ROMARTI-813698 format. One record per atom (N, C-alpha, C): x, y, z; residue in one letter. Coordinates in steps of 0.2 Angstrom, whole numbers, plus 2048, in hexadecimal, padded with zeros to 3 digits. Atoms other than C-alpha are relative to their C-alpha. Example, Ala and Ser with C-alpha at 12.3 -4.5 7.8 and 13.67 -1.06 7.14 Angstrom:
% ROMARTI-813698
8047FA800A/83E7EA827A/804806800A/7FC7FA7FFS/8447FB824S/7FC805803S/
This chain:
% ROMARTI-813698
7FD7FB7FBM/9E0275219M/808800800M/7F9800801P/9F227A217P/804800806P/7FB7FF7FAN/A02279222N/8048057FEN/7FC7FA801S/A10285222S/8047FF7F9S/7FD801806A/A1827D213A/7FC8027FAA/8057FE805S/A0827F209S/8008087FFS/8007F8800A/A0829220EA/8068037FCA/7FB7FD803A/A19295208A/8007FF7F8A/800802807L/A1728C1F7L/7FB8047FCL/8057FC804R/A072941F2R/801807800R/7FF7F9800M/A0B2A51F8M/8068027FBM/7FB7FF805K/A1B2A41EEK/7FE8007F9K/803801806W/A1129E1DFW/7FC8077FEW/8047FA801L/A052AD1E0L/8058067FFL/7FB7FB800H/A142B91E3H/8038017F9H/7FD800807V/A1D2B41D3V/7FB8017FBV/8057FF805L/A0D2B41C9L/7FE808800L/8017F9800A/A092C61CFA/8058047FDA/7FB7FC802L/A1A2CD1CCL/8017FF7F8L/7FF802808S/A1A2C51BAS/7FB8037FCS/8067FD803G/A0A2CE1B6G/7FB7FA7FEG/804806802G/A022BC1B4G/7FA800804G/8068017FBL/9F52BE1C2L/7FA8037FCL/8067FD803F/9E92C91B8F/8018017F8F/7FF7FF807S/9F12C91A6S/7FF7F97FDS/801807803G/9F02BB199G/8067FC800G/7F9804800T/A022B519CT/7FF7FA804T/8018067FCA/A022A31A1A/8077FE803A/7FA8017FCL/A0E29F1AFL/7FF7FA804L/8008067FBC/A122901BAC/7FB7FB7FEC/804805803G/A082851AEG/7F9802800G/8077FD800V/9F82901B0V/7FE8037F9V/8017FE807P/9F029219FP/7FD807800P/8027F9800P/9EB2A419AP/7F8801802P/8077FF7FEQ/9D82A119CQ/7FE800807Q/8018007F9L/9DA29F1AEL/801807803L/7FF7FA7FET/9E12B01B1T/7FB8057FET/8057FC803S/9D32B81A7S/7FA800805S/8058027FCN/9C72B11B4N/801802808N/7FE7FF7F9Q/9D02B71C4Q/7FE806802Q/8027FA7FDY/9CA2C41D0Y/804800807Y/7FD7FF7FAD/9D22CC1DFD/7FB7FE806D/8048037FAL/9CC2C51F0L/7FB805802L/8047FB7FDS/9C42D61F4S/7F98007FCS/806800804R/9B72D21E6R/7FB7FB803R/8048067FEL/9B02C31F0L/7FA804804L/8067FD7FDP/99E2C81F5P/7FF7FC807P/8018027F9I/9A02C4208I/7FB804804I/8067FC7FDV/9902C8211V/8007FF808V/7FF8017F9D/9952C2222D/8077FD802D/7FA8037FER/9A42BD22CR/7FE7FD807R/8028037FAV/9A02B023AV/8077FF804V/7FA8017FCK/9AD2B1248K/8007F9803K/7FE8067FDV/9B52A124EV/807800803V/7F97FF7FEP/9C529D257P/8057FF7FAP/7FA800805V/9D52A024DV/8037F9800V/7FC807801G/9DF291246G/7FC7FC7FBG/802804805P/9DC28323BP/7F97FD801P/8068037FFG/9CC27A238G/7FD7FD7FAG/803803806W/9C027122CW/7F9802800W/8077FE801L/9AF275225L/7FC7FB7FDL/805805804E/9A026B220E/7F9803801E/8077FE800V/98D26E21DV/7FC7FA801V/8048057FFG/980263223G/7FB801806G/8057FF7FAF/97026122EF/7FE807801F/8027F9800G/96B273229G/805805803G/7FB7FC7FDS/97B27A230S/8078007FCS/7F9800801V/98D27F22DV/8047FD806V/7FC8037FBW/99A275237W/8078027FFW/7F87FF801V/9AC27923BV/8037FD806V/7FC8037FAT/9B8270246T/806804801T/7FA7FC7FFK/9C627A24EK/8057FC805K/7FB8047FDT/9D6272253T/802803807T/7FD7FD7FBN/9DC27F25FN/7FB800806N/8058007FAS/9CC27F26AS/7FD7F9801S/8028077FFH/9C826C267H/7F8800800H/8077FF801L/9B6271262L/7FD7FE7F9L/804800806A/9A926D255A/7FB806801A/8057FB7FFL/99F27D252L/7FA7FF7FBL/805800805R/98E27D24AR/7FD8077FFR/8027FA802I/98828C241I/7F98007FCI/806800803D/97729123CD/8018057F9D/7FF7FC806P/978297229P/7FC8067FFP/8047FA801I/96A2A322AI/802806805I/7FE7FA7FBT/96F2AD23AT/807801801T/7F88007FFD/9822A9239D/802800807D/7FE8017F9R/9822A524BR/8027F9802R/7FE8077FDI/98B297254I/7FA7FE805I/8068037FCV/97D28C25BV/8027FA805V/7FE8067FBA/98727E263A/8088007FFA/7F98017FFQ/99927B269Q/8017F9803Q/8008077FEI/99D26926AI/8077FD801I/7F98027FFP/9AD262272P/8027FA7FCP/7FD806804V/9B7256266V/8077FF802V/7FA8027FEG/9C824F266G/806805800G/7FB7FB800S/9D9257267S/8028037FAS/7FE7FD806D/9DC259255D/7FB7FE7FAD/806802805P/9CC25824AP/8028027F9P/7FD7FD806E/9D625B23AE/7FF7FB7FAE/801805806L/9CF24D22EL/7FA8017FDL/8077FF803G/9BF255228G/7FB7FE805G/8078027FCI/9AD25322EI/7FC7FC7FBI/804804804G/9A3245227G/7F8801802G/8077FF7FFM/990247225M/7FC7FA7FDM/805805803G/983239223G/7FE7FB806G/8048057FCM/97822C22BM/7FE802807M/8037FD7FAG/971238237G/805803805G/7FB7FD7FBF/98223E23FF/8058047FDF/7FA7FD802A/99124823DA/8067FC803A/7FB8047FEW/9A123F23EW/8078047FFW/7FA7FC800I/9B2247243I/8067FC802I/7FA8047FFA/9C323E241A/805804804A/7FB7FC7FCD/9D124324DD/8077FC7FED/7F9803802T/9E3240247T/8057FF805T/7FB8017FAQ/9EB241258Q/7FD7FB805Q/8028057FCD/9DF238263D/7FE7F97FDD/802806804H/9DB22B255H/7F97FE802H/8078017FFT/9C922C257T/7FB8037FBT/8057FD804I/9B923024EI/7FA802805I/8067FE7FCT/9AC23B258T/7FA8007FCT/807800803Q/99A238254Q/7FB805803Q/8047FA7FDI/98F247256I/7F97FF7FEI/807800802D/97C246257D/7FD8077FFD/8027F9802P/97525624EP/7FA802803P/8067FF7FDR/965254257R/801803807R/7FF7FE7F9T/96C257268T/807804801T/7FA7FD800N/97D25F263N/8057FD806N/7FC8047FBR/98525226FR/8047FA7FCR/7FC806803V/99324526CV/7FC7FA802V/8048077FFA/98A23426AA/8057FB801A/7FB8057FFR/99A22A26AR/8078027FDR/7F97FF802I/9AD22A268I/8027F97FEI/7FE807802I/9B321C25DI/8088007FFI/7F8801801P/9C621725EP/8027FD7FAP/7FD803806V/9CF21424EV/8068047FEV/7F97FE801N/9E1216248N/8008057FAN/8007FC805V/9DE22523EV/8078027FEV/7F97FE802A/9ED22A233A/801807802A/7FE7FA7FDA/9F6239239A/8008067FCA/8007FA804D/9F624422AD/7F9803800D/8077FD7FFP/9E825122CP/7FD8027F9P/8037FE806E/9E6255219E/7FC7FA7FDE/804805803G/9D8249214G/7F9801802G/8078007FES/9C6244218S/7FE7F9801S/8038067FEI/9BB23621EI/7F97FF7FCI/806801804G/9AD22E214G/7FA7FD804G/8068027FCV/99B22B21AV/7FB7FD7FBV/804803805G/99021F210G/8007F9800G/800808800E/98B20D20DE/8007FD807E/8018037F9G/98620B21FG/806801804G/7FA8007FCS/99820F225S/8048077FFS/7FC7FB800I/9A521B229I/8077FE7FDI/7FA802803W/9B521A21EW/806805801W/7FA7FB7FEV/9C6221224V/8067FC7FFV/7F9802801L/9D821F21FL/8047FF807L/7FD8017F9T/9E221722ET/8067FD7FFT/7FA8047FFN/9F220F233N/7FF7F9802N/8028067FEE/9E91FF237E/8057FB7FDE/7FC806803G/9F41EF234G/8088037FFG/7F97FE801G/A041FA236G/8028047F9G/7FF7FC807T/A02203225T/801807801T/7FF7F9800D/A06215221D/7FA8037FDD/8067FE803A/9F521B21EA/7FE7FC7FAA/801805806G/9F320C213G/7FA7FB801G/8058047FET/9E320521BT/7F98047FFT/8077FD800L/9D120A217L/7FC7FC805L/8038037FAT/9C8206227T/7F88027FFT/8077FF801R/9B5203226R/7FD7FF807R/8038007F9I/9AB207236I/7F88007FFI/807801800D/999201238D/7FD806803D/8027FA7FDA/98F21123BA/7FB7FF805A/8058017FBV/982209246V/8047FD806V/7FD8037FBS/98E1FE251S/806804802S/7FA7FD7FFG/99D209250G/8067FC800G/7FA804801K/9A81FA24DK/8037FF7F9K/7FD801807I/9B51F7240I/7FE7F97FDI/802806803V/9AF1EB234V/8047FD7FAV/7FC802805A/9BC1EB227A/806804800A/7FA7FD801N/9CE1F0224N/8037FF7F9N/7FF801807I/9D11F2211I/8078027FEI/7F97FD802P/9E41F320BP/7FF8047FAP/7FF7FC805V/9E7201200V/8078037FFV/7F97FE801K/9F620A1FAK/802805806K/7FE7FC7FAP/A00213208P/8008077FEP/8007F8800K/9FF22620BK/7F98027FCK/8077FE802S/9EC226206S/7FD805805S/8027FA7FCH/9E323520DH/7F9802801H/8077FD800A/9D123A208A/7FC7FA7FDA/805805802A/9C222F206A/7F9803800A/8077FF801I/9B0231200I/7FC7FA7FEI/805805803A/9A12261FDA/7FC8037FBA/8047FD806A/9992291ECA/7FF7FB7FBA/801805805F/99121F1DEF/8017F9802F/8008077FEG/98F2101E8G/8077FD802G/7F98027FFS/9A220F1ECS/803805805S/7FC7FB7FCV/9AF2171F7V/8068017FCV/7FB7FE804W/9BC2211EFW/806803804W/7FB7FD7FCL/9CD2261F6L/8068027FCL/7FA7FD803T/9DD2301F1T/8067FC803T/7FA8027FES/9ED2271F2S/8058047FDS/7FC7FA802T/9F82361F1T/8077FE7FET/7F9802802Q/A0922F1F1Q/8017FC7FAQ/800804806S/A052221E4S/7FD8037FAS/8037FC806G/9FB22E1D9G/7FA7FC7FDG/806803802V/9EB2241D8V/7FA802804V/8068007FDV/9D92251DCV/7FD7F9801V/802807800T/9D32151E3T/7F97FF802T/8078017FFR/9C120E1E2R/7FF7F9804R/8018067FCV/9BB2021EFV/7F87FE800V/807803800D/9AB1F71EDD/7FE7FE808D/8028027FAP/9A21F71FEP/7FD7FA801P/8038077FFR/9991E71FBR/8057FB801R/7FB8057FFS/9A91DD1FAS/806803804S/7FA7FC7FCN/9B51EA203N/8077FE7FCN/7FA802804A/9C11E71F4A/8018067FBA/7FF7FB805V/9CA1F31E9V/7FE7FE7F9V/803802807V/9C21F31D8V/8038057FAV/7FD7FC805A/9CB2011CFA/806805803A/7FB7FB7FEQ/9DB20C1D0Q/8018047FAQ/8007FC806I/9DB21B1C5I/806805801I/7FA7FC800S/9EB2241C1S/7FF807800S/8007F9800V/9EC2361C6V/807802803V/7F98007FEP/9FE23A1C7P/802806803P/7FE7F97FDA/9FE24C1CEA/7FE801807A/8018007F9L/9FD2481E0L/7F8801802L/8077FF7FFP/9EA2461E2P/7FF800808P/8017FF7F8R/9E424B1F4R/7F8800801R/8078007FEF/9D22511F6F/7FB7FE7FBF/805802805L/9C324A1EEL/7F9801802L/8077FF7FEI/9B024D1EDI/7FC7FD7FAI/804802805S/9A22481E2S/7FA8047FFS/8067FE802N/99324F1D9N/7FC7FB7FDN/804805802K/9852461D0K/8037FD7FAK/7FD803807E/9902431C0E/8077FD801E/7F9802800A/9A22401C6A/803800807A/7FC7FF7FAV/9AF23F1D3V/8068057FEV/7FC7FB801W/9BA24E1D4W/806800805W/7FA8017FCV/9CC24E1DAV/805806800V/7FB7FB800L/9D825C1DFL/8077FE801L/7F9802800C/9EA2591DBC/805805802C/7FC7FB7FDQ/9F72621E5Q/8068017FCQ/7FA7FF803K/A062601DAK/7FF8067FBK/8017FB805D/9FF26B1CCD/7FA804800D/8067FC7FFG/9EF2721D3G/7FA7FF7FBG/805802805T/9E42691C6T/7FA7FD804T/8068037FEL/9D22631C9L/7FE7FB7FBL/801806804I/9CF2511C2I/7F97FE801I/807802800R/9BE24B1BDR/8017F87FER/801807801I/9BB2381BEI/7F97FE7FEI/806803802D/9AD22F1B5D/7FF7FA804D/8018067FCP/9A62221C2P/7FE7FA7FBP/802805805A/99F2181B3A/8057FC7FDA/7FB803803S/9AF2151ABS/807800804S/7FA7FF7FCN/9BC2191B9N/8068037FCN/7FB7FD804Q/9C52241ADQ/800808801Q/8007F9800V/9CB2361AEV/7FE8037FAV/8037FD806T/9C02401A2T/8028077FFT/7FE7F9801A/9C62521A5A/805802806A/7FB7FC7FCT/9D425C1ADT/7FF807800T/8027F9800V/9D026D1B2V/806804804V/7FA7FC7FDA/9E02791B5A/7FE805804A/8027FB7FCV/9DB2821C4V/805804803V/7FA7FC7FEG/9EC2871C8G/802802807G/7FF7FF7F9V/9ED2851DBV/8057FA803V/7FB8067FEP/9FD2791DEP/801801807P/7FD8007FAG/A032751EFG/7FB7FD805G/8048047FBE/9FD26D1FFE/7FA804803E/8067FD7FEG/9EC271207G/7FB8007FBG/806800805G/9DC2741FEG/7FA7FD802G/8078027FED/9CA2701FED/7FC7FF7FAD/804800805L/9BC26B1F3L/7F9800803L/8078017FFS/9A926D1F3S/7FC8007FAS/8057FF806V/99A26C1E7V/7F9802802V/8077FF800D/9892721E5D/7FC7FE7FAD/804804806N/97B26E1D8N/8028037FAN/7FE7FD807K/9842791CBK/8088007FFK/7F97FF801Y/99727B1CEY/8047FB805Y/7FB8037FCV/9A62721D5V/805806803V/7FC7FA7FDW/9B027E1E1W/8067FD803W/7FA8017FEV/9C227E1E5V/803805805V/7FC7FB7FBS/9CC2861F4S/8077FE800S/7F98017FFA/9DE2881F6A/803807803A/7FD7FA7FCE/9E9294201E/8028057FBE/7FF7FA805G/9EA2A51F8G/7FC8007FAG/805801805V/9DD29F1ECV/7FA7FD803V/8058037FCP/9CE29C1F8P/7FA7FE7FCP/807802803L/9C029A1EBL/8018007F8L/800801807S/9C02931D9S/7FA7FC7FES/807803802Q/9B028F1D0Q/8017FD7F9Q/7FF804806V/9B02811C3V/7F97FE7FEV/806802803N/9A227D1B7N/8017F97FEN/7FF807803P/9A026A1B5P/7FD7FF7FAP/803801806D/99626C1A6D/8058017FAD/7FB7FF805N/9A527219CN/8077FF802N/7FA8017FDN/9B326E1A8N/8058067FFN/7FC7FA801R/9B92801A8R/7FF804806R/8007FC7FBL/9BE28C1B5L/7FB8067FFL/8057FA801V/9B029A1B7V/804806803V/7FC7FA7FDR/9B92A61C3R/8047FD806R/7FB8017FAQ/9C62A61D1Q/802806804Q/7FE7FA7FCF/9CA2B11DFF/8077FF804F/7F98017FEV/9DC2B41E4V/802805806V/7FE7FC7FAG/9E32BB1F5G/7FF7FC806G/8018037FAG/9E42B7207G/8057FB802G/7FC8057FDR/9ED2AB212R/7FC7FB805R/8048057FBK/9E729B21CK/7F98007FFK/8077FF801D/9D729C213D/7FD7FA7FBD/802805805D/9D528B20AD/7FC7FA803D/8058057FET/9C8282214T/7F98037FET/8067FD803M/9B728420BM/7FA7FB7FFM/806804802R/9A527D209R/7FB8057FDR/8067FD803V/9962821FFV/7FA7FD802V/8078027FEG/984281205G/7FC806802G/8057FB7FEF/97428B208F/8018067FCF/8007FB805G/9782961F9G/806805802G/7FA7FC7FFY/98929C200Y/8067FB800Y/7FA8037FFA/99B297200A/803802807A/7FE7FF7FAW/9A3296211W/8087FF800W/7F9801800V/9B6299213V/803802807V/7FD7FF7F9L/9C0297223L/8068047FFL/7FA7FC7FFD/9CD2A5226D/8037FE807D/7FD8027F9E/9D829D233E/803805804E/7FC7FB7FCL/9E22AC237L/7FC805803L/8047FB7FDR/9D42B823AR/7FA7FD805R/8058037FCG/9C92AB242G/7F98027FEG/8067FF803E/9BA2AD237E/7FE7FC7FAE/803804806I/9AF2A422AI/7FD8057FCI/8037FC805W/9AB2AE21BW/7FA7FD7FDW/806802803K/9992AD215K/8008037F9K/7FF7FD807I/99A2B0202I/7F97FE7FCI/806801804D/98A2B31F8D/8017FE7F9D/7FF803807L/98A2A81E9L/7FC8037FBL/8047FD805N/97C2B11E0N/8038077FEN/7FC7FA802R/9862C11E1R/8067FF7FCR/7F9802803L/9962B81DCL/7FE7FF7F9L/802802807E/98D2B21CCE/7FF8067FCE/8017FA804K/9892C41C7K/8068057FFK/7FA7FC801L/99B2CA1C8L/8028017F9L/7FE7FF807S/9A12D21B8S/8077FE7FFS/7FA802801H/9B12CD1B0H/8058067FFH/7FC7FA800A/9B82DF1B1A/8057FF806A/7FA8017FCR/9C92DF1B9R/800806806R/8007FB7FAD/9CC2E81CAD/8048057FFD/
């Protein structure tokens, strides 16, 4: 999710690209290789089949428990959406600033608040708040919390650090059971492959933590400001904000095995996966489709503003348009059938 600096940076990049003829030509600009521009489409080509109205303003998306979920900062709500009817079926009060993503797992939805310094635990069976857990959540909203290995994992300022503590919370008791020192200004965490992975953006590393020992077991150099990360069945994927690349990490070797030039530099962004592709979102480039079989960009859609919050699920991509207050429901079957003819 972007801030105002993100908007200025990415819109400037798109403006330069368009004026130079590089947006739809084979010209490589700003470090973007020619093969990227041949796969770009205007935003109008997105097969949007519905627009779900939500409050305007920033938010986060997630899919889980048969629903699409969105947190809205301005209204302090978590909204639950039926992906078949596209109707909001629940509105659940959460904290003042639920801007650190939504964790799903162990029977609950978990929403971190960077202002109240809490995690709200929501029971999807009742659509009610089950518990509010106090924790010194780091203030930077561009990140995520991990859910897995019986715990909730969140980057905090515990011990007086500057987002340099990975705090482990027992999912049953709601108690903090470990504070693990990591590099400062770490932001996003996920649980995958029997470990917890986090991006230490300022230090340019992805850190791997063993939940059995609560110890750092690997630090993988990713120098281009790693921020958001996600996993599929083969790898951990990291979006780097400095150059807009997508990094692939092999969990067996802890090595970077591929770098995909998606061409979306700047703050903000989002990642999602389904059983076939890795999906990237960035402001002004709300949907990029990457094939993990060959680590290549398949297609990319360009245009819009404040549209870099995205999840994939139920056969659709869901993109939050903050300015219009709507979630785009994008038919992925129709998207796959798009020709490569230019607009």
